C-alpha positions, 0 to 999 in steps of 0.5 A: 485494507492492507498497507504493503511496504515492499522494500527494494533490494539496492543490488536489484535496482538495475533490473527495475527498468526492464520490469517497468512495463510488466509492473504497470500492466500488473497495476492496470490489471488490478486497479480495482483493488489497488486503492493507491500506491507509490514509490519511496526514495532516498536521495532520488534512489528508489527504496520501496513500493508502497501499496494500499490494497482494498482486499479482504484477506492478508492472503489476497494481499500476499498473492497480489504482491507476489504476482507483481513483476517487481516482486523479484526486486523486493528484499522484504515485504511488510503487510499491515492492517490499515484503516482509511481515515483520509480521504473520508470513506464516508462524508462526515466520518471524521466528525463522527470520530471526533465526537466519539473521542470527545464523549470518551474524554468526558466519560468518568 
């Protein structure tokens, strides 16, 4: 998975409303790979779009982000590898991680 943090250029905020319908359509068209997403704000002012993308490659994440109509608003995009822990990708995976950590702690 890739975590995409797309920082919004404050000077472009006025353009956001005009692009909103097209952005939402982009999200709908790609909801099979957009695991989750949302907006960060400071004092109710949008500062970034954050997306958790279930894609195989960084290139796929770059392509998806660049195709978003909101991409014209971004001053910066940071792509980071992400390992999902919560919600558990499989039942019992947190217990498995805990048990493995406990074994490592006991190892000489």
